[in-house]
N, C-alpha and C positions, 0 to 999 in steps of 0.2 A: 434485552428481549429474550423471551423464553418460548419454547415450542412444546406443544402438547396436542396430540391428534385425537379426534373423536371417532367413535365406531358407530356410524349411523345405520349401517346395514344390519348389524346384529345388536338389537336394543338391549339384550341381556348383558352385554359388555359395558354399557353406559354407566352402570352403577360403579364399576371399578374405576372409571375416569373421574367421576364427580369428587370423590374425597381428595385426590391430588389437586384438582382444580380449586376446590374450596381453600386448600392450604396455600397454594401458590399464588392465587389471584391478588391477595393483598400485598404480596411481596415482590411483584414484578410489574413492569410498565406495560407489557403487552403479551398476549398469547397468540401465536399464529399457527396455521395449519397448511403445510405444503403438500401433504398427501402421500409422501413417501419418506420413510424413516431414513433411508440411505441419503436422500437429499438434505433432510434436516441435519443429519450428522455431518455431512459435508459442509453445510453452512456454519456449524459450530467450529469445525476445524479451520475454516477460512476466516472466522471472526464475524460473520454476518449475524449469528445468533450467539448469545452468551451461554445458553443451556438447552437441554432437551431431556424430556422424560417420557416414558411410554411403557405400556404393559401389553402382553399377549402378542409379541412379535416372534417371528421365526428367525433362525440363524442367518438365512440369506437376506433378511431385511437389515441386519445390523453389522455383519462381519466386515464389510469394506469400510463402512463409516466409522466403526470402532477403531480400525487401524489408522484411518485418516486423523481422527481426533487425537489419538495418542502420539502419533508422529508429529503433530503440530504442537504438542506440549500440553494438551488438555487431559482431562481425567475422565474415565468411564468406570462406572460401578453399578451395583444394584441399589435399591432403595435404602438398604441397611448400611451402605458404605463399603461393603466387601467388594473385592474385585469382580468385575463383570465376567459372566460366562454365557455363552450362547445357549446353555442348557437351562438357564433361569429366565423366565418370561417377563423380566422387567429390566429397564435400563435407565440410567441417569448419565448424561454426558455434559461436560461444561468446559469452558476455557481454562478451568483450574482455579481461577481467582475466588470463586464463591462456592466451590463444590461442597465443602463441609456444611455450609448453611443449607444448601438444597437437600443434602442427605438427611440432615437433622430434621427438616420439615416433613420429609416423606417417610421417615422410619415408622 
């Protein structure tokens, strides 16, 4: 399972979501939306989700979840595969098993 959230309140951000969804949909079983990046990242760390990607998040949306994923043995990066930083507004997190494939699709 994979998680990707939609930005319905700000329609101008929808265009940024569609490319990643078009790429990921044929490669995943399901896309779900919990409504909070921190919760989605916690689900990745616990094993409820295999992966998560998102754009336009703030550091407070991802900092705790980033730590949880890495402490659980998962990987967190930006779309290009470089290490994640809260200064870059994109994130990919996974259980680690298929992280390179996700990064490859999103580059």
